[in-house]
Structure formats: structure tokens, C-alpha cells
N, C-alpha and C positions, 0 to 999 in steps of 0.2 A: 348176410346176417350179421354173423360175427366178427366181420368188418369194418362193418358201420358204427356198430358196440363200441369197437376199439377207437376208434374215431371218436366216442361219445365222451371213451374216457379221458380224453385229455381237453375235453373243452370246459372252459370254465365260464361259469355262468354269469352272469351281471349282476352282482349283488356288491353295492359301495359299502363301505363300513357304514354311513350313515343307516343304509337300509338295514345291517345285519340287527344294529343299533336297535332301530324301531322293530324289528322280529322279534330278540329280544325280549324288548320291554311289552309287545304285545302278547307274546305267548306268557311271560309274567302276569300281566295283568287278566289273562284268561284263566290260570291256575285261581288266582287271587279269588276270582268270580267263583270259581266251581268251590273253592276254601267254605265260601261264605255259607254253601248249604249242608258241609259237613260237620257232625257233629260228634261227640266221642259216644256215644249212644250208636255210630255206625260200624266205630271199630268191637264196640261191644256184642254186636248184633255177628258180628264172624265168631267169637267164641260163644254164644246161646245157639246157633245155629250153623255149625260147624260144615256140616255135607255141603251144601249148595255152597259155600264161601269158599270153602277147600275144591271143589271141583273147577270153579270159577280161577281161582290161584293159578291151580296144575294149570288149566288151558292154557292162562294165557302167559304164562312165565316159563314153562315148563314144554307143554308139548306145542306149542306153538312153534318156539325157537328150533326143538327138536325137528317136528315136519321140515321148517325153512331150511333149515340144513340137510334135508333128504332132498328137496327140491331141488337145489342150489349144485349139491350133489349129480343129480340124475340131469341137469340140462346143462352140466358143464359146456359141450360139446358145441351151444347152443348161446349162451353167454358168456359174458365176460367174468371174470375174478371179481374185478370194480364191480360190473352188476349185481353179485351174488353177495360181496361185503353189505352192500346198502340193502339187502333183502335180509339179511343177518342183521343188520343194525335196527331196520321199522321194527321187527319181528320180538328185538330184545326192547323195545321201548314200550311204555305203562299204555294203557286205554285212553283213545280221544276223548277231548273234552264237552262234544257233545253224544255222547254213549247214554248220560243219565236221559236226557231228551227224546234220545231214540228209544230207549226202552220204557219210558212214559208214551211215545205214539203208539208200541206197540204192544202194549196192554200187558207188559212183560212186571216181572216186581221188582218197581222202584226202588226201593228198603234196599234190595239183595248189590241194585245198579252203584249204586251213593254208597254200599260199603265196600263192596269191591273196585268203585274210581280210588274211597278213600286208601285203602291199602296199597292199591295200585302205586299210586302221587306219590308216597311215602315209602315204600317199597321199591320203588324204581330208582332212588338214589343210591342203593347197594345194586338192585337184581341188574340192572341195565349195564353200566360196566361189566357187572360179571360177567352174562350172557352173551354180549357181544367179543368179550374177550377170548371166553371160555370156546365158542360156536364158530367163531372167525380165526381162533389158531388150530382149530381142530379140522377147519376148509382147509387152510393154508397147508398142511401137513397131507391129508387125503387127496387132494390135489395135485398135491405134487409128487407125490407114490404113483397116482395113474396114470400121472402125463410126465414123463421124465424129462421130455424134450420143453418144457416152463417151468422151471424151478421157480414160485411163488415167492417173494418177499417176506418173512415172518412179519405178522401185523406187530406191530411193538408200539401201541397206543400210551400215553400217560393217564395209569387208572386214573390218580388222583387229583388232573386237570379235567376231567372226564367227571369225578366224582363231584366236583368243586362247582363244576357249568352245573350239573342236574340239581344238585344241592339246591345253588342261589336262583335258578329257574322254576325248580318246582316244590324243594323244601321252605323257603322263605316264606313264599306268598301262600305255602298252604301253611306255615305257622301264624301269619300274620292275620289271615283269613278268619280261622278257626278264632284266633284271640279277638278281632274286630266283631265275630261273629256272638261268641260268648259275653263281651263286656255292653255289645251295646244292639240286644235281639230286636228292637223298636224300629230300629234305621236300619237292621242288615234286612229285617221284612220287607221295609219298603223299596229298597235299591238291589235284591237279590235277582228278583227278577230282568227290571232293566238292565243290569249290568252285563248277563248273561245275553240277553239278546245283542247288546252292546258289541259286546268280546266276539263272536260269534258275525256279525256284521263288519267287525274292524278288521278279524281275522282272513275274511273272504273279500276283500276290497286288496289286503296285503297280497295273497293269492294270486288276485286278477292282473294287479300292479307288476307283480314279479315278471307271471307270466307274458304279460306286453312287453317286456324288457326284453324278455329270453324268445322271444315269436317265433324268429328264425331259427334256433336250433329244435323248438317246442314241434315247430312244420316239419322239421327234416327226420328226426327221431321219435317223436312220439307212435309212428306206427310199429318201431320195434317192442317198445316199454308197455306199449299199451297190454299187449297180451301178455307177458310176465305178469305185471301187477295185477291181471284180469285175474288170472289164475292162482297168486299168491293170495290174493283178497279170498276169493273162492274158497281156498283150500282153510285158511283162518276160521273162516265162518262157519265152513263143516266139520273142524276140527271142536269148535267148540259147541256146535248141536249133538255130534256123534258121541262127545265124551261125558256131555250132561243126561244125553238118553241112554247110556254104558249104564252110568249110576241112577237110575231112573228118577230122576230128579221131574218136578211137576213140569209141567207144561209152561207155565209164566216164569219159573227158572229157567226151561231152557232157553227161553227166546232172551232170556238177561244174560246170560254165558255165552250164548252163540255171540251176542253185539258187542258185549266186553273185549269178544279175543279176536273178532273182526274189525274193530273197531279203534285204531293207532295211533299215537300221538308219533304222528311223522312229521310233526313240523317239531318237534324235541329232537328228533334226528337230521332234520335241514341243519339245525342251529349247532347241531355238534360235529357234522360235518366242515362248518365253515368256519372252526375254531382250528385257528392256525396252530394251537398248542397243543391239540387233539391230534389233528390229523395234518401235516406241514404240509407248505404247499408242493416241495417236492413230490409230494403223494397224488397221485393222479385220481381226483375224484367225483369227475362229472358222471361218470355212471351213477354214482350213489346217491347224486344229487337229484339226478333226474326221477329217478326210484323214490325217493323220499318226497318230492315235488308232488309227482302224479298221486304218489298214495294220499296224498294230502286229500288229493281231491275226488280222487275217486274212491276210496271209502265214506264220503259224505253222500254219493249218490246211492253206493249199492245198499249200505244202510239204509239210508231213507225208504229206498224202494222195498224190501226187505220188514223194514217197519209200516211201512203203509199196509202193505199186504196181509200182515197179524193184524193189524187193528180193523180190518176191516174181515179177518177170517173170524174174529171172536168180540 
């Protein structure tokens, strides 16, 4: 298995500059659609109801990266560092754009979900680069100390460039969307749901097209990546639910924190991976890209499954 993953590390997925531009544009459009549903009151709710909000923020931005770090250290003999970095990057990303829909479907606390999405989208501008640098750098040191035969090349990403990219893809659409919503509330109420549905359909289409272009790689390597993404996503969901239960949140709040922790914006991770100013072309990124790409599909399947089960339980 480890030899196959080493081969995967050197794979360059088939994404043209035009395809990457479309993915960037789509992600920005998706975040604009998310922002249309965000109000200033959503941020105020975090202050007014601090306990569930604090639980969700800590679970997503502190516990998940830490748990991921532990996982990749424990799996160091079964995965390559490249795959490990991919898992750390996904864990450093904010919540996925469909978490609000899943929370509604699961009969969870939809208002809390929107508040956490608002914070995650804005906070990720700083927290995503920070978490990846912190845990990726720590992984490099620990891995090299435990396996002196293979000293890893230290991660030296351009933090400013990553900050700029995340701000452009998340921050600007968030600001524009909230401004549009506040100035044109009637129009926003008419276009909000259609834009949400359209953005999900467009994103799904892009994922399908992207996998079609990389079908050969998918067939060859999915059997190795599938298990690691399955375990990682399951532990992410379990982390959210366990921490929310430990802090004795209500059932609805536990469901929301679980979904917000387990649904990650891996599309953002994929965009960052293919940014040559962040990850230069001399750095192998095949394993990272494959992890992020499969996460983009798998977390939708797992999230909808859990939401569907909860929707029937209550």
C-alpha cells in the first residue's frame, strides 16, 4: 500500500489553468450564495449564546486539526507524508457550504449552523493558514524524529499568499453577499434558494467532470484513499458529537456541531493545493490533491446519510 501511495504522490492530476479558474470562480459563487443567508445577527448570536457556539468553534478549528495530527502520526507507517499533509489541510479548512442544508435536514439547530458557518467563513481567512502551518510543521518534526531514515523537507508555504487566496475566495464573496443582502433584502429573498441550489449543482457537475478527466487515476488509487478518508471523516463527526455531548449541549445543538465539524470545505483545500505560489511545482501534491478531491465527494454522502437518519429519528 505504502509503495502505491508513493506513486500517487508524484501524480499530477489533470486540471488545466482554465479548469482551475472555473473551480475558483465556482467556489467564490458558492460562498456568495452562503453569504446571502448570513446576517449580522448571526454573529451576535455567537455572543448571546456562547456555549454552543464556543463548542462548535473549538471542535472545528482546534480539536479536529489536533485529532487529525494524532491520526496521521499513528498511520505514519501506512500513509505517505504527502497524504498526511492532505488530511491536515482538509482539517484546517472551514465547514462545507452545504452544512446549513444538512443541519436543516437533520432537524438540528439551523440558526446555530448559520452562525458557525458565518464565523468559520470569516475566521478561516486566518485560521486555515495558521492551522496548516502549525500542525503541518509539527508533523514534519515529529515524523522526522521518529523515522530518522527519512527526514522530511520542512513545509515552507507562503503564508501571505495563502491568506490572500483564502480572503479572495471566502472573504470577498462573504462581504459582497452580506452587503447585497442588507441593501436588497427583497431581491435576496427571491434569489437565495435558487442560487443555493444552482451552486450545489454546478459544484457537483465540476466534481464529476474533474473525476472523469482523472478516471484512470481514480480507478487505480481510490482503493487506498477511500479507507483513510472514511476513517478521517468518521472521526471528525465523532469528535464533534463527543465534544458537544461532553459539554452537555441539547440534542439539536449536538447534531449541528457534529455536522459542522464533519463537513469540511475541501474544495478550498483543492484550490490551495493547485496554487503554485503556495505549493510550488517541485513539491509533490498528488496525495494531497486526491485526499481533498475524495473528501469533496465523501463528506456529502456521509453527511446526507447522518442527516437523513436524524430526520427520521425526531
